[in-house]
C-alpha positions as semicolon CSV with decimal commas, in nm:
position;residue;x (nm);y (nm);z (nm)
1;M;0,020;-0,011;0,004
2;S;0,135;0,353;-0,126
3;T;0,223;0,584;0,186
4;T;0,284;0,892;-0,042
5;P;0,013;1,167;0,018
6;W;-0,102;1,187;-0,344
7;H;-0,141;0,965;-0,627
8;E;-0,139;1,022;-0,988
9;H;-0,344;0,959;-1,315
10;V;-0,256;1,012;-1,709
11;L;-0,566;1,269;-1,784
12;A;-0,611;1,299;-2,201
13;F;-0,885;1,551;-2,302
14;E;-0,969;1,737;-2,624
15;C;-0,896;2,101;-2,736
16;Q;-1,021;2,209;-3,058
17;G;-1,016;1,886;-3,225
18;V;-0,668;1,745;-3,096
19;Q;-0,584;1,558;-2,791
20;L;-0,398;1,709;-2,515
21;V;-0,222;1,514;-2,250
22;G;-0,194;1,550;-1,867
23;V;-0,105;1,435;-1,547
24;L;-0,334;1,486;-1,240
25;A;-0,179;1,461;-0,923
26;E;-0,465;1,401;-0,662
27;P;-0,461;1,393;-0,273
28;A;-0,449;1,045;-0,147
29;Q;-0,661;1,113;0,141
30;V;-0,977;1,318;0,230
31;P;-1,097;1,581;0,293
32;L;-0,997;1,786;-0,032
33;S;-0,962;2,137;-0,082
34;D;-1,240;2,259;-0,335
35;T;-0,951;2,451;-0,517
36;G;-0,757;2,307;-0,785
37;V;-0,477;2,397;-0,945
38;V;-0,372;2,388;-1,348
39;I;0,037;2,436;-1,414
40;V;0,057;2,621;-1,747
41;T;0,404;2,534;-1,893
42;G;0,603;2,810;-2,066
43;G;0,868;2,809;-2,326
44;P;0,988;2,503;-2,532
45;Q;0,902;2,285;-2,197
46;Y;0,674;2,004;-2,171
47;R;0,472;1,904;-1,823
48;A;0,763;1,786;-1,645
49;G;0,905;2,166;-1,642
50;A;1,266;2,240;-1,615
51;H;1,440;2,051;-1,372
52;R;1,107;1,860;-1,303
53;L;1,012;2,133;-1,110
54;F;0,629;2,094;-1,232
55;V;0,644;1,722;-1,119
56;R;0,732;1,809;-0,755
57;L;0,505;2,124;-0,771
58;A;0,189;1,930;-0,851
59;R;0,296;1,665;-0,621
60;A;0,333;1,910;-0,294
61;L;-0,007;2,077;-0,365
62;A;-0,190;1,729;-0,367
63;G;0,000;1,628;-0,082
64;A;-0,148;1,983;0,065
65;G;-0,521;1,877;-0,060
66;H;-0,523;2,051;-0,377
67;P;-0,547;1,845;-0,706
68;A;-0,290;1,981;-0,932
69;L;-0,283;1,921;-1,343
70;R;-0,001;1,951;-1,539
71;F;-0,024;1,903;-1,904
72;D;0,130;1,948;-2,269
73;L;0,018;2,238;-2,451
74;R;-0,074;2,162;-2,831
75;G;0,216;2,061;-2,999
76;M;0,434;1,976;-2,715
77;G;0,510;1,670;-2,530
78;D;0,272;1,383;-2,581
79;S;-0,006;1,623;-2,723
80;E;-0,138;1,648;-3,045
81;G;-0,147;1,937;-3,305
82;E;0,072;2,241;-3,375
83;S;0,220;2,486;-3,109
84;P;0,017;2,793;-3,131
85;G;0,280;3,019;-2,906
86;F;0,204;3,143;-2,573
87;E;-0,011;3,453;-2,659
88;H;-0,287;3,175;-2,844
89;T;-0,304;2,898;-2,563
90;A;-0,641;3,036;-2,407
91;P;-0,802;2,717;-2,566
92;D;-0,537;2,468;-2,417
93;I;-0,562;2,656;-2,045
94;G;-0,955;2,672;-2,104
95;A;-0,990;2,289;-2,201
96;A;-0,727;2,190;-1,922
97;I;-0,956;2,356;-1,640
98;A;-1,269;2,208;-1,772
99;A;-1,093;1,843;-1,750
100;L;-0,987;1,894;-1,386
101;L;-1,314;2,024;-1,277
102;A;-1,482;1,723;-1,447
103;R;-1,252;1,486;-1,299
104;C;-1,256;1,635;-0,939
105;A;-1,637;1,724;-0,889
106;N;-1,570;1,882;-0,556
107;L;-1,379;2,160;-0,717
108;R;-1,551;2,493;-0,735
109;H;-1,251;2,690;-0,786
110;I;-0,900;2,707;-0,969
111;M;-0,577;2,846;-0,920
112;L;-0,350;2,896;-1,226
113;W;0,016;2,870;-1,186
114;G;0,269;2,957;-1,457
115;L;0,648;3,051;-1,518
116;C;0,782;3,256;-1,764
117;D;0,555;3,303;-2,074
118;G;0,362;3,031;-1,875
119;A;0,258;3,331;-1,634
120;S;0,193;3,557;-1,905
121;A;-0,035;3,277;-2,105
122;A;-0,216;3,262;-1,790
123;L;-0,300;3,632;-1,769
124;L;-0,368;3,638;-2,121
125;Y;-0,657;3,348;-2,098
126;L;-0,802;3,563;-1,821
127;H;-0,809;3,882;-2,042
128;A;-0,956;3,687;-2,334
129;T;-1,211;3,471;-2,148
130;H;-1,275;3,666;-1,780
131;D;-1,326;3,310;-1,656
132;A;-1,504;3,338;-1,310
133;R;-1,367;2,999;-1,202
134;V;-1,009;3,129;-1,153
135;R;-0,951;3,242;-0,820
136;G;-0,586;3,297;-0,788
137;L;-0,305;3,327;-0,990
138;C;0,090;3,253;-0,896
139;L;0,293;3,415;-1,153
140;A;0,693;3,343;-1,150
141;N;0,929;3,550;-1,333
142;P;0,659;3,695;-1,600
143;W;0,781;3,721;-1,961
144;V;0,713;4,080;-2,062
145;R;0,986;4,098;-2,322
146;S;1,039;4,361;-2,578
147;A;1,292;4,459;-2,807
148;R;1,323;4,776;-2,615
149;G;1,274;4,618;-2,278
150;L;1,568;4,404;-2,341
151;A;1,779;4,669;-2,479
152;R;1,718;4,885;-2,143
153;T;1,770;4,577;-1,932
154;R;2,064;4,492;-2,082
155;V;2,197;4,828;-2,057
156;K;2,114;4,901;-1,673
157;H;2,203;4,543;-1,563
158;Y;2,503;4,431;-1,799
159;Y;2,679;4,732;-1,961
160;T;2,681;4,963;-1,656
161;R;2,809;4,742;-1,425
162;R;3,068;4,669;-1,680
163;L;3,171;5,030;-1,745
164;L;3,226;5,106;-1,375
165;Q;3,458;4,794;-1,353
166;R;3,849;4,909;-1,328
167;E;3,901;4,546;-1,549
168;F;3,696;4,633;-1,817
169;W;3,897;5,017;-1,887
170;L;4,230;4,821;-1,854
171;K;4,120;4,557;-2,119
172;L;3,992;4,800;-2,341
173;L;4,317;4,979;-2,293
174;R;4,519;4,672;-2,394
175;G;4,250;4,621;-2,727
176;G;4,132;4,327;-2,543
177;V;3,771;4,437;-2,588
178;G;3,641;4,390;-2,928
179;L;3,456;4,578;-3,175
180;G;3,150;4,346;-3,124
181;A;3,092;4,431;-2,767
182;V;3,119;4,812;-2,823
183;R;2,860;4,764;-3,137
184;G;2,659;4,563;-2,867
185;L;2,639;4,881;-2,663
186;L;2,580;5,133;-2,916
187;T;2,295;4,917;-3,071
188;N;2,151;4,857;-2,717
189;L;2,158;5,232;-2,636
190;G;1,994;5,312;-2,977
191;T;1,725;5,071;-2,918
192;V;1,652;5,235;-2,569
193;L;1,638;5,583;-2,686
194;C;1,411;5,482;-2,989
195;R;1,102;5,521;-2,893
196;R;0,766;5,369;-3,062
197;R;0,451;5,584;-3,122
198;A;0,176;5,361;-3,115
199;Q;-0,040;5,370;-3,439
200;A;-0,390;5,451;-3,362
201;G;-0,653;5,172;-3,353
202;S;-0,349;4,941;-3,338
203;P;-0,408;4,615;-3,131
204;L;-0,277;4,599;-2,807
205;G;0,073;4,425;-2,746
206;F;0,059;4,084;-2,509
207;E;0,216;4,317;-2,244
208;Q;-0,080;4,569;-2,232
209;R;-0,310;4,247;-2,215
210;M;-0,124;4,089;-1,937
211;A;-0,170;4,428;-1,735
212;Q;-0,491;4,500;-1,811
213;A;-0,605;4,151;-1,692
214;W;-0,409;4,164;-1,361
215;Q;-0,537;4,494;-1,289
216;I;-0,891;4,391;-1,306
217;F;-0,843;4,040;-1,138
218;D;-1,050;4,002;-0,820
219;G;-0,870;3,729;-0,709
220;E;-0,573;3,642;-0,514
221;L;-0,240;3,713;-0,678
222;L;0,125;3,560;-0,585
223;L;0,428;3,689;-0,746
224;L;0,731;3,508;-0,735
225;L;1,073;3,653;-0,874
226;S;1,416;3,528;-0,905
227;G;1,713;3,787;-0,842
228;N;1,954;3,612;-1,069
229;D;1,734;3,622;-1,363
230;L;1,724;3,888;-1,658
231;A;1,330;3,830;-1,731
232;A;1,257;3,916;-1,345
233;K;1,485;4,224;-1,410
234;E;1,305;4,310;-1,714
235;F;0,973;4,273;-1,510
236;L;1,064;4,512;-1,283
237;D;1,201;4,765;-1,497
238;R;0,884;4,737;-1,688
239;C;0,689;4,803;-1,376
240;A;0,919;5,116;-1,285
241;D;0,884;5,285;-1,649
242;D;0,517;5,170;-1,753
243;A;0,242;5,338;-1,553
244;A;-0,029;5,004;-1,634
245;W;0,251;4,805;-1,481
246;H;0,330;5,010;-1,193
247;A;-0,091;4,999;-1,125
248;A;-0,063;4,653;-1,115
249;L;0,159;4,606;-0,843
250;Q;-0,044;4,810;-0,623
251;H;-0,316;4,549;-0,639
252;P;-0,456;4,492;-0,309
253;Q;-0,487;4,072;-0,300
254;L;-0,093;4,070;-0,417
255;R;0,152;3,905;-0,217
256;Q;0,487;3,930;-0,378
257;A;0,813;3,736;-0,274
258;G;1,175;3,688;-0,392
259;F;1,475;3,458;-0,351
260;A;1,794;3,633;-0,428
261;Q;2,000;3,351;-0,577
262;A;1,701;3,188;-0,771
263;D;1,782;3,157;-1,168
264;H;1,511;3,164;-1,394
265;T;1,365;2,830;-1,360
266;F;1,462;2,806;-0,968
267;S;1,722;2,521;-1,048
268;G;1,883;2,379;-0,758
269;H;1,733;2,233;-0,428
270;A;1,720;2,561;-0,202
271;A;1,545;2,738;-0,484
272;S;1,266;2,490;-0,572
273;A;1,190;2,385;-0,236
274;W;1,137;2,786;-0,178
275;V;0,913;2,797;-0,480
276;L;0,703;2,492;-0,325
277;A;0,672;2,606;0,012
278;Q;0,559;2,956;-0,125
279;T;0,318;2,819;-0,320
280;V;0,139;2,625;-0,100
281;Q;0,141;2,836;0,187
282;W;0,028;3,099;0,010
283;L;-0,276;2,852;-0,125
284;Q;-0,336;2,730;0,226
285;G;-0,377;3,090;0,374
286;L;-0,613;3,232;0,098
287;P;-0,966;3,363;0,240
288;T;-1,250;3,154;0,176
289;P;-1,374;3,303;-0,134
290;R;-1,733;3,465;-0,085
291;T;-2,076;3,298;-0,247
292;A;-2,188;3,530;-0,542
293;P;-2,348;3,475;-0,893
294;E;-2,102;3,373;-1,116
295;S;-2,122;3,675;-1,325
296;D;-1,990;3,905;-0,999
297;L;-1,720;3,682;-0,920
298;I;-1,411;3,807;-1,041
299;L;-1,256;4,007;-1,309
300;R;-1,475;4,321;-1,223
301;T;-1,313;4,622;-1,118
302;S;-1,181;4,611;-0,754
303;P;-1,289;4,891;-0,503
304;P;-0,984;5,062;-0,322
305;M;-0,877;4,897;-0,006
306;N;-0,976;5,200;0,185
307;N;-1,372;5,182;0,088
308;R;-1,397;4,825;0,170
309;P;-1,553;4,731;0,462
310;D;-1,331;4,539;0,711
311;H;-1,495;4,155;0,621
312;Q;-1,414;4,212;0,285
313;R;-1,062;4,290;0,297
314;P;-0,807;4,015;0,211
315;R;-0,632;3,893;0,546
316;N;-0,274;4,096;0,592
317;A;-0,332;4,289;0,240
318;T;-0,108;4,557;0,176
319;T;0,001;4,778;-0,121
320;H;0,314;4,680;-0,265
321;P;0,582;4,978;-0,377
322;R;0,839;4,822;-0,635
323;P;1,097;4,640;-0,494
324;D;1,457;4,708;-0,567
325;L;1,591;4,373;-0,768
326;P;1,907;4,352;-0,534
327;G;1,688;4,348;-0,213
328;L;1,412;4,113;-0,351
329;R;1,188;4,093;-0,057
330;A;0,806;3,946;0,058
331;S;0,559;4,200;0,088
332;R;0,384;4,061;0,358
333;P;0,434;4,239;0,687
334;G;0,671;4,104;0,940
335;Q;0,879;3,876;0,692
336;T;1,229;3,945;0,640
337;R;1,479;3,905;0,317
338;A;1,677;3,635;0,545
339;A;1,344;3,438;0,616
340;E;1,256;3,443;0,244
341;Q;1,546;3,250;0,149
342;Q;1,489;2,978;0,348
343;P;1,370;2,661;0,155
C-alpha cells in the first residue's frame, strides 16, 4: 500500500479537435480542498518542467489537499497538434480547466500557476475569457519582453556594471575589448532611445493585455521573482517605467516574494524548495471565497482597499511599492529577506 500523500493519473482531453495529455496529482486522503491548480507550462517545455519542477510542485500541492494538473500544450510533449505560441494558448488552458473540474467534482475554484511565458499565458487567458472559475494566480518571473525592454535591461544591469569595473577599462586600453562588444553597447543604447509611437487603432500588445487582466482580476495573486534572472529584471524595469504595470503592483490582493540567488527556472534544491513552500503556504492561507452569482465572482474592477468594509479585506493585504531587485523581499508584514530565502 502506498504511503505517499498523493496519487497520479494520466488525463487525456480534447482541445479544438486534438488530444492533449496531462498528469493529474490528487490527494490520497480526504478531506480535499475545493480549489484545484492548473500548471501552465512555458517556453519549449513539456509537463515535467525544467528540472522536474512541475512534477514536484503538483505533488506538493496534492499532498496539501489540492488536485493539480500539469499538461502538455498543443504541439508539445505527448499532445497533438501544432504549437500556437504562448499568446494563443487560451483554448488549451480552458480545456485543461474543464478536464480538471470534470475529473474532480468537488472543486469549485481554480488557481493558475505559470512560469515565464506560462505566467504570461495565464494572464492572457483571463484577458480573453474573463473566466469566473479562476480565483487565484501564481506568476513566477512573468515574461514581458520587448526589443526596447530587453535593450534597456541589458544597458542597466550589464553594460552599466561593466563600465564601472576597472578591469574593463584596462582591457579596453590593451585592445582586449572587441569591436563587437562596443557595437553591442551602441546598438542597445540606440534601441533604448528609440521610442516607437503607437498607431491609432492598432491592437494591444501582449504585455498591455497582461497588465489589463492583472489590474481587473478580483482574485488572489502571488508573484515570485528570481534575483539572478534577466526576465525578472525586465519585469521590474517594466513596472518602474510603465504606468499600467506600476499600477498592477498596487493590486490589493497581491503577495510578492523573491529569492535573491534563484535563476530563471529556480534550479537547485534551495530555490525549488522555496517555490514549493511559497506556493503551498500562500494557497493554504487564502481567504474562503464568498458565494456570489457567477457574473459577479471575479474580473470586475476592484474597489480601493480603503473603501472596503473590514470583513471584505483580504487577510494581511497591503499595497506594494516596486521592490529594488537586489533587495527582493516578501511583501507581507513581518517577513524578512533572510526568512524568504529559507527553503
